[in-house]
N, C-alpha and C positions, 0 to 999 in steps of 0.2 A: 512299881519296882522293875518290871520287865521292860517298860518303856525307857527307863533310865539306862538300863544295861544296853538296850538296843542303840540308844543315842551315843553312849560311850564307845560302843563297838564301831558305829558309823564314823565317829570323829577320829578314832584310831586308824581306820582304813584310809580316810582322807589324808592323814599325816603320812602314812606309809607310801601312798601314791605320790605325794608331794616330794618325799625324800627320794623316791625312785627316779622321778623326773629330774631332780637336781643332780643325782648321781650320773644320769644319762648325759646331762649337759656338761658335766665335768670329765666325761670319758675322753681319754687321750686319743687324738686323731693321728692317724698314720703320718709319720714324718714326711714321707714323699708327698702326700696330699696336702700337708700343712704348708708346704713351700710353693703352693699354687700361685700365690700373689707375687712371688719373686722369680720363679723358674718355670712356671707353666707357659704354654705356647701363647696364650692370650696376653699375658703380661710382657713376655719377651719380644714377640714378633708382630702382634696385631697392628700397632702404630706404624711399624716399618712397612708392613704390607699395604696399609692405607696410603702411605707416601709413594709407593711403587705400584702404579696402576696395573702394569702388566703382570706382576707377581700376584697381585690381589685377584685378578681374573683367573689366573691359572689355578689358584687354590679354592676359589668360591664359585667360579663359573658365572660371575656377574660382576658388574663394575661397582665402584664405591658408592656412586649416586644411587644405584638400585638398592644396595644394602642399607643405606641410610634411610631411604624412602620406606623400605619394608620395616626397618626397625621402628620408625615413627608409628607405624600401624599396629605393631604387635607388642611393643614394650609395656603397655599398661597391663597386659595379661601375664607378663613374665616377671613381675616384681617378686623379690624374695619373701618367703613366708615369715610371719612375725616371730615364730619360734626358732628361726635360724640363728645360729651363733653369729655375733657381729663379725668375727674374724674368719668365718667360714662361708659367708654368703657368696653366691655366684651372681654377678650382675646380669640384668636382662640382655645387654649387648653380648656378653660372653656366652650366654645360653644360645642366643641366635647364631653366633659365630661357630660354635662347636657343632651344632646341628647342620648348618649349611655346609660346613666343610665335610661332614660325614656324608651328606647327600651328594656332594660333588665328587669326592674321591672314591667312595664305594668300598673303603677298607672295612675291617672288622670293627665293631662298636668298641671293643675293649682297647683296640689300638688308638683310636681317636681319643677315647677317654683318658688313657695314660699320658698321651702327649699334652693334653690340657690339664693333667694332674687332677682328674675327677674320678671318683670310684666308679666301677662298672655299674653298680646298682643305682647310684645317683644319676649317671648318664642316662640310664633307661627311663628314669622319671623325667629328666629334662627333655629327652627326645619326644615323649608323649606330650609334655606341656607345650613345647614349641610347635609340634604338628597341629595340636588343637588351636593354638593361637593363630597360626597361618591360615588354617581352614576357616576360622571365624572371621578374621580380618579381611580375607580375600574372597568371601562368599559370593560377592557380586560378579566375580570373574566368570562364573558359569550360571547365567540367569535361567529361569524356567523356560521350557520350550512352549511359549505362547505363539499364536499366529503371527504377531508382529516380529518376534524373535526368529521364527522360521523364515519369514520373508526377508529379514536382514541376512540370514545365512544364505538364502538363495542368491542375493546380490553378490556375495563373495565368490560364488561358483560361476558367475558370468564369464570371468576371465579364463575359466577352464572349459568353456563352451558346452556347459550342461545346464539347460534352463530349469528353473523351479526345483532346484536340489535342496532338500531340507537338511542335508548332512551326509557325510560318509561314515559308514559303520564298520567296526572291526572288533575283534576280541583277542586278548593275549593271556597266556599263562604266566603268572608271577611265581617264581620258585621260592618255596619256603622250606624250613626244616620240618620234619614230620612231627606234628603236634602229639602230645601224649594221649594215649588211649583213643586215638582216632582211627586205628586200623588202616584200611585202604580208602577212607573217605576222601582224602586229598590227593590220592595217587592217580595221575592222569595217564592217558594212552601213550605219552612220550617217554614214560618211565621215571618221572620224578614227582615230588609232592608240590602242589601248587594251589593258588587261588586264581580265579578267572576275572580279568578286568575287561568289562564291556564298555566301549566308548564310541562317541561320535565326534566328528570334527567338522569345522567349516572350511571354506576355501583359503583361509589365511593361516591354517595349521593350528588353530585354537580349538581346544576341547569344548564341546557344547553339551556333552552328557557323559556322566561317569556312573558306573555301577561295579563295585568290586566286593567279592565275598562268596561267590558261587564256588562250590567244591570242585577241585580239579578232576574228580572222577565222574562228574555229571556229563551227560551227553551235550555236545556243543549246540545242537539245535534246541535242546530244552533250556539251555542257559538263557538264550535270548527271550524265549517265551515266558520265562519266570521273572526277568528284570522289569522294572517299572516302565521303561520305554517300550519294551517288547509287548507287554500287556496292553499298554495304551494304543499302540499302533495296530496290533492284531485284532483288538476288540472294537476298534473304530472310535474310541473315546478321546484320542488326541485330536485337538482342533487344529486344522491346517488353514492357511490363508485361502481365500477364494481365488480360483484360477479359471480363466475363460477357456483356453485351448488345451493346455497340458497341465495335469495335476501336479502338486508338489509331492515329491517322493524322496525317500532315502535311497542311497546306493550302497551296495555291499558285494561281497564275493560269494562263492558257492557254499560257504558255511551257513548262510542265512536263507530263509524260505522266500520264494517269490510271492509277492503280495501286491495288491493295487498301490500300496504306499512304499514298497521295497522292490527296487530293481536290481537284478543280478545278471551275470553274463549268460549268453546262450551256451549250451553245451552240445557238441555234435553227437548225433546218434552213432551207434557202433558202425564202423567201416564207412562212415559218410563224412564229408567235409561240410562245414558250415557255408551257407549261402553268403555271398559277398556283402549283402546288406546287413546280415547279422554279424559278420566279422567287423564291419565298420562300427556297428553299435557297441560291440565289445571293446573296441579301441577307445571310443568316446567315453564309455563308462570307466574303463581302466584309467584313462587320463585324469578324470575327475576324482576317482577313488584313491589316487596316489596321495591325496591330501591327508587322509587318516594315516596312511603308511608313513608319510613324512612327519606328521605330528608325533607318532610313536618314536620315529628315528631321532628326531631332534631332542625329544624328551630323554631318551636313553643316552644320547651323546653328551648331554649336559649333566645328568644326574646318574653317576656311575653306581649309586647304591642299588639301582634297578638292574644292574648287570650281573649280580651274583645272588646266590641263595641267601634269603633273609633268615638270620638266626634269631628269630623272635616269634612271639605268638601271632596267630592269624589276625587278631584284632589290631595289634600294633603295626603289622605289615600293611593292613588296609589303610591306616592313617598315614603311613609314610608315602604310599603310592598316591593317595589323594592329595596330600600336601605338595608333592612334587608336581602334580598336574596343575594345581592352582598356581604354583610359582611359574610354571611354564607359560600359562596364559597371561599372568601379570607381567612377565618380562617381554613377551611378544607385544603386549599393548603399550608398555612404557618405554622399552628400549629395543625395539625390533631391529634397528640397524646394527646394534652391538650383539644382540643375542642370536639373531638369525639374519645375517647379511644376505644379499641377493643371490650369491652362489652357494649358500649353505644348504638350501633345500634343492630337490630335483628341479631341473629346468628342461626346456625343449628347444631344439634347433629350429631354424626357419622351415625345415621340412617335417617337423613334428616328431623327430627322433629324441628319445629320452637322454638327457645329460645328467649323469649321477651327481647328486649333491655332495658337498664337502662333508656333511654329517656322517656319510657312510664310512669315512676313514677314521671316525672317532668312536665307533660302536664296538664294544667288546663282543667277542664271538658268542658268549652265552647269555646275552641280555634278553629281556622279554621281547625285544624287537624281532627276534628270530623264532618266537614261539607262536606259530600260526594255529588257528583252529582248524578242525577237520572239515572237509567238504561234506555237504549233505547229499546223499544219493537221491536224485530226483525221481519222484513218483509221478502221479498224475497232477499236472499243474492246474491251478485255478484258472478257469477260462477268462474271467474278468482281468486278472493280473497279466495273463499272457497277451490280452488285447491291448492293455496299457503299454506293455513292452513293444509290441508290434507297431503301435502308433508312434512311439518314440523312435524306433528304428526307421520307420518311414520318414519321419521328420529329419533325422540325421542324414538321410540319403537324398533329401529334397534340395532343390536349389536354394530355398530359404534357410535351411538348417545345416547344410554341409559346410565344411571348412576346406580350404584349398589343398592342404597336404594330407588329408585323412586317408586317401587310398594308398599313398606311398607309405604312410606310417603304419597302416594295417597290412603292409607287404602284398598289396594287390596290384601295384604297378612296378 
């Protein structure tokens, strides 16, 4: 008897759930959203933008060919769910378009959502879905740092006159709204809430390593020590290519520790001027390290969503930043002439003087490009690391390793 009652109760519960689902499917959709297919931006303007290449680039910061190539890679992961109402589904191409326009224009999420006539809640879901699809589809744009990959990176730095460079390192603070119940965990020394992006780049301004998620309140020196690359380099577990004369090294600024595999500038002692050889070393290192600065600059000039505080959870902010970095690499690899023309990044005159790149005119004042990490106060330097730096300094000042304009560029002539 009890079993029959239980079965009847279970069946009744199933019927109630089914009725609730049917009622949900019949729920009236907001009239404004219901007219997405006729009056939304995708329905009204997308085909016209495709026909006008200049306008398309202004709105998406990529050309139509790049959009179509990216769409072919991600659309299998953006198909509408089976439970979606037939008249309310959003196509994979529309999902990609609305997210890429949000990346490019940097406006508020609710503004982009309303223009496309998508609810704010639904846009948040689409944003996560598209970021995941981009990161998955473009995963090979940032391969693991194997000896062969580090050697390839080294070749890209030959044009910057820094031999055996495994990459240029830097870190940036990404502004976010204060997460609930986080206290001062994300509050950084600059006076805003942030996540920290740690990255490396090659000589072609492509990112070769990414780590984002460290709290803004963490000490900058500790952030590198905790990220996967920092742990591998400092513990000696990262495999580098064999080098006969000069070891492969990463290059960085004062925010990073000096190490046999990490070179940073010389800092003058109090009331003393650096020796000329050390000034030339600093010039040569700065010249090559501009690659990571330019990588961040080009990224921020193309994806304005990185120029303002992100009003979303830290987890979603991480996905947005990583997706933008993967897109950056994808566009440099496939459409470099359009995405980063010859005068877009910093250049050098015949005398080694820096010529500011065009990207600097397109970076909003409050973008992550401007959020530097703090310099580390130098204590006692490791002798082996100091010796590696001295050897490089001697090479840069030798007949074999010097370049014609370095003394003038270092303001020594």
